[in-house]
N, C-alpha and C positions, 0 to 999 in steps of 0.2 A: 133533828140535827140542823143547826144553823150554820151559816157560813163562818169560816174561821176569821177572826179579826185580822186586819192587815197589820203588819209590823210597822211601827212608826220609824221613819227615817229622819232624824233631826238635822241631817246634813244634806238632804236631797236637793235643796235649793242651791247649794253651793257647788254641786257637781253638774257639769254639762252632760247631756245625753248625746252620744256620738253615734251616727249611723255606721253600720259595718262597712259600707262602701261610701266614702265621702264624695265620690264623683256624682252621686245622685243630686248633690247640691249645685252642680255646674250649670244646669239649665236656668235655675233661679238667678244665679250670679250673672250669667250671660244676659238675661233679661234686664237685670238691674243696670248693667253696664250700657246696654243699648238705650235704655230709658234715660240714663245720664247723658249719653251722647246726643240724643234728640233734644233734651232740655238745653244743653249747651249750644246746640245749633240754632235753636229757636230764639236764644238771646233774651229770655224772659227774666223774671225776678231772680236776681243773684242769690237771695236768701233761699229760695226754693232749690236752686241748683246745689248750693252748699249743704242744704239739708239732705238732698239725695246722696251727696258724697259722704256725709256722715253716716247715713244708714248703710251705705255700701261698705264702709270701713268696718262697721260692726259685723255685718254678714261675713266679710272676708276673714275677720279675726276668728269667728266661730268655725268657719270652714277650714281655715288653716290649722286650727287646734284639732279638729277632727282628723284631718290628714296626718298630722304629726303623731297623734295618738295611734292611728293605724300603722304608721311606719314603725313606731317603737314596739308595738304589740307583735308585729310580724317580723321584727329584726331586719328591716329594710336596709341594705348596705349603703345607700346614698342619703340616709336621713339627714345628716348635718348639712350637706350641700343643698338639699331640697328646703330644709328649714331656713337656711341663709337666704335663699331666693325669696321665701315668704317675708322674712324680716326686711330685706331691701325694698320689696314692693310696698309693704306697709309703711315704711319710713317715707318713701316717695309720695305715696298717696296722702299720708297725713300732712306732709309739707304742702302739697297742692291744696288740701282743704284749709290749712292755716292761711295760706295766701288768699284763698277764696273768701274766707271770713274776714280777715284783716282788711283787705282791700275793698270788700263788698262789691266786687266786680264780676262775680260769677266765675265761669270756667271757660277757657278758650276751647272751641270745638276740637282743635288739633290735639289738645292735651287729653280730652275725653276719648278721642280715637286712640291715642297712644296707650291709655289705660286698658281699653278694650283689647287692643292688639297684644299687649303683654299677657293678659289673661288667656287669650286663645292660644298664644304661643306656648305658654306654660302648660296649658291643658294638653296640647298635642305632643309635648316633649316630656317634661319631667313627670307630669301626671300619668301620661300613657305608660311610661316605664314603671311607675309605682303600681298602676292597675295590673300590669303584666306580672309583677312580683306578687302582689296580693292574690291574684288568681292562681299562681303557681304554688303558693304556700297553703292553699286551703284544700 
């Protein structure tokens, strides 16, 4: 008896894999934000700072998608407000990155700190409420 062949999934690459609890990604995002803040304070190569910002944006997109998937799956009553918070933050951080790239001037440390503060505030308020809801519905 051999192992059964795996079923091929021709769409597997198109679908992201989401964790059951998106908050597991928070420590990685917090680390990336702290790294961005350190790089901005160091005043090093603007391209390096802009690159960190670009990677952070991609990580945030994936994280927000995972949270929004969990909200929809579990009928979270504040999904649209939470999603709008994600949209606003992404628009803001994308405009910050565009300025970083266009001006080739890097990122002001105060802006990096504001991004980090937004994330921690969001984590302690909106995400805490979502975690409580997800825990209650399981």
